[in-house]
N, C-alpha and C positions, 0 to 999 in steps of 0.2 A: 304253599310258595309262590312269589308273585316276581315277576321281572318285568322290564318295558316291553318285552315281547311273549313271553310265554305265562301261561299259570298252571299248575301244579296240582290238581286237587289227590289228594290220599282221604279213605276214605272206608269202613269199614258194612258192609255189603246190610243192607235194610230191607223191607219190605218191599218186593216187586214194584210198585205203586208208590213208595215214597215219593214228597217232593222234590228230590234232591234228584231222581231219574229223572221222573215223566219233563220237569220244568228244564231240566240244566242239559242230563248225559243225552237222556235216550231222544229229546227234543236235538241237541246238536247232530246227532245221529243223522236223524232224519232228514236234517239239515245238507249234513253233507254227501248223504245218497242223492239228496237231487238237485246237489249243485250250488247251494245256496248259500254256503259257509264260505265268509271271506277268511283267507288262512289257513281253513283246513282243520280238521280236528282227530287227536290221538287216541285213542285207549289201549293200556296193555292191564293186562289183568294177570297178578301176580299175591303168590300166598307165601305163607314163612315157608316153605319151601325154597324158596329164592332170595331169602334173606343171607347173604354172604356175613354178615354178621355173627351171625348165630351157629356154631359148632353141632355137628350131627347129632350127640350125645343130648344138647341142649334140648335141641327139636323134639327129640321123641319124648324128654322129660315134661314140656308143654304139653305137645299134643295127647300123651297118659292123663292128664288132668281132664281129658275131655267124656264124655260118652260118644261113641262114635255115631250113635245113632238119633244124638241131637240136634236141636236146629243151631245149636250154637258150635258146635262141628262144622255143619256144614257152610254156616257164615265166617268163623273166623280161620278154621282153618284151608277149608275147600276154598273159600271166598264166593260161595254164592247166595245170588239172591234167593230167599225163603220165606214161600209162604208161613206161617205157622198152622199146625193142624197135628191131628192127632194125640198121642198121651205124652204127655209131660215127661214121666217117667217112664221111661216105656223101660230100660233096663232091668229096674225094679219089679214092675208091674210083672214082666214075664220070667223074676225067679224070686218071688219072695224069698224063700228059705233060705238063699244065699244070704240074705242079709239080717238074719234072725242070729237072737244072740240069747241064750234061757235067764232069765232071771238073776237065776242063781252064780252065774258067773259072771254078769256084770256086776254084782255087789262085790266081787271080789279086786276090782279095775281100781287101779289111782285115777281122781280124777281132778281135774286144776276146779272146775266149776261145777257144782250142780243147780241148776233154776229152772223156772218154772214161767209158763207164758198161760198169759189168759186172756182169749178174746170174748169180747161180751155181744151177748145176739142180740135183733133185734127185727122186728118184722116175721119172716121166715126164716133169718137163721136163729143160731143157735150158741149157749156159750159152752166156751171151750178151754182146757185143761189141760197143758201138757208141761209133762218133766224131762228136760233133756241133761246128760252126761256130758263134759269136753274130758277127755282121758290125758293123762300128762302128757304134756309139750305139743296139745292143739291136735293129736294124731288123728283122735276118732271121734265122732257124734254118734250119741247114743238117744233114742227115743227111750225112757225109762218108764215112765207110764202116761198114760193120758184117757183122759174121759171129756163126755158133752151132754150137755143137759137142756132141755127148751125151754126156748127164751121169755115164756108165759110163767115163767115161777117168778116170784117178787124177791126185793132185794135182803131180806133178811134170809130168806131161802138160799139165796146164792151165796151169801156169804157165808152160811154154815155149809152149803156142798164145798165153799173153798179150803175155807177149814182142815174140814177130813180129807181134803185131798193132800192138802200139806203135809197132815202129819201124816198120813200114809207114804208117802212119800218120805218123813224123816223117820219115821219108823224101821222102814227098810234098808235106808243109804245113809242114817247117821246126820244128815246134813242138807241144806237148803240154802244156798248163799243169797240169790234176790229170787224175789218174782216181779217181772215183765209183764203190765197188763197193758191195754189197749187204750194209749194215751186221750181218746178220741171223749173217754167216758168219766169225766174227773167224779162224779158225784159218784159212779158206784164203786173208781177206787178208795175212793175216801171211806164208803163203808167196808171194804176191806180191811184197810188199816186199822177201823176204830176195832173191827172185829178181831184182829188180828192182837190189837195189846188187851183186850178183856178174854180172851183164850191167851194169852201171854204165848203164844206165835211169835217166838224171835227171827222174824223175817223180814227182811226191808223188801218194801214194794215201790217200785220204781215206773215211770213211763216206759214206754214203748219206745223204741225212735224211730221208727218205719221207715229204715232203709228200701229203697226203690224195690220193689216185689221181683223185679227181671234177676235183681243183684242175689237174692236171696235166694229165686230158682238158680241160678248157674251155682252158688255154692254146692247145692244140696246134689245137684247132677254131677257136681264135682267131686265129691265126696262118695257118691255113687260108685262112678266109673272107678275111683282109685280105691274100692271096697276099705272106704273109711267109713262110712254109717251103717248103723244096725238097730234094731228094734229089738222089745222082747216083747214077750204073751202079756205083757200088763201096758203095751201101747197098742192096744187092735185098732184104737182108731185112728192113729197115726200111718199104719199099714194103708186103711181102706181108702183112708183122704189120699194116699200116694198114687195107689192103685186107680183111682178115678180121675184124677187132675187132669183137663185137657187143655188145650190152647183156644182162644177164640179166633175161629177163624172169619167171623165176619168183618171186619176192622181191618180194610188195606192199607193203611198210615201205621199203625201200633201194632207190637208186638207183646201180645199179652196173655193171660190164661182167661178162661171162661169163669165168671162169678154169675150165673144165673139162678142159683137155687138148684144144679142138679148133682153137682159136685159139695161136696165137705171143706169149701174153703173157712169154716172158722175154725177148725181146725188146724188146719195148714198155717192159719196166720196166728194161731195161740204156738205152735210148735217153733214156726217162723221168731217170731217175739222173745224165744226162752236165747235164743244165739245168735242173734242178729248183731250185740256188741262185740260180738267176737268175731266176726264174718272176716275181718282183716286177716286174724290170726291163723284163722285156719287157712283160709286160702293160702297164706303163705308158706304153710306146713305143707 
């Protein structure tokens, strides 16, 4: 907000060395401390708890959507400048059993959508398939089945493995609404479509939309914090990928997860492609 005399800058905290801080806010503070800033500098730290327009109940509802150990809680709720470090899904990694649902129980639930996410491997990465289910009224997200394969298999073998995986999901849950595959690999997607038609696999294959990765991370963290995420014994690779995911501590400007081959980013991508089209509905719930 700007007037002839004042500038009000409203922002959510980012990495401590973000240019907004180093070039402006911290710079203003240093100049004021030296008596060099004409007109002065005023900094006030407010959080959600200072918002007079929110009731106590509404604040509790918002806060409950966050994992209190997550970087998003420390940034959005406590308003701190945070370095992203350590495990991304700490609450999940510290208590896997809390989020486990047996496959037989998952089969009995009512689903809004059942979908498959596909991430294609390359170089040192792997091909990954993940089937997820979104329960009625977008209440829960469940990792139903998952698997991964070496990237050095030829396209024909990849197509065979996809068809087998899709049929396994179909045979277990009696439906698959869509498959969402990595949109960067159109040749491989065309191969999956062609193989699906030959095998009379009645599943529409569409491109992933690739929402910002941090939006996907925040949703999964929120679902975990609200006990709205579960996994079955048939989605072991998803469990391990969530256990291993860590933040990239080397970047001073951007908060992002580490993608250097030391954790299973391929499974995470496939997992996220499967539900990202329903990100808003899941978050609204």
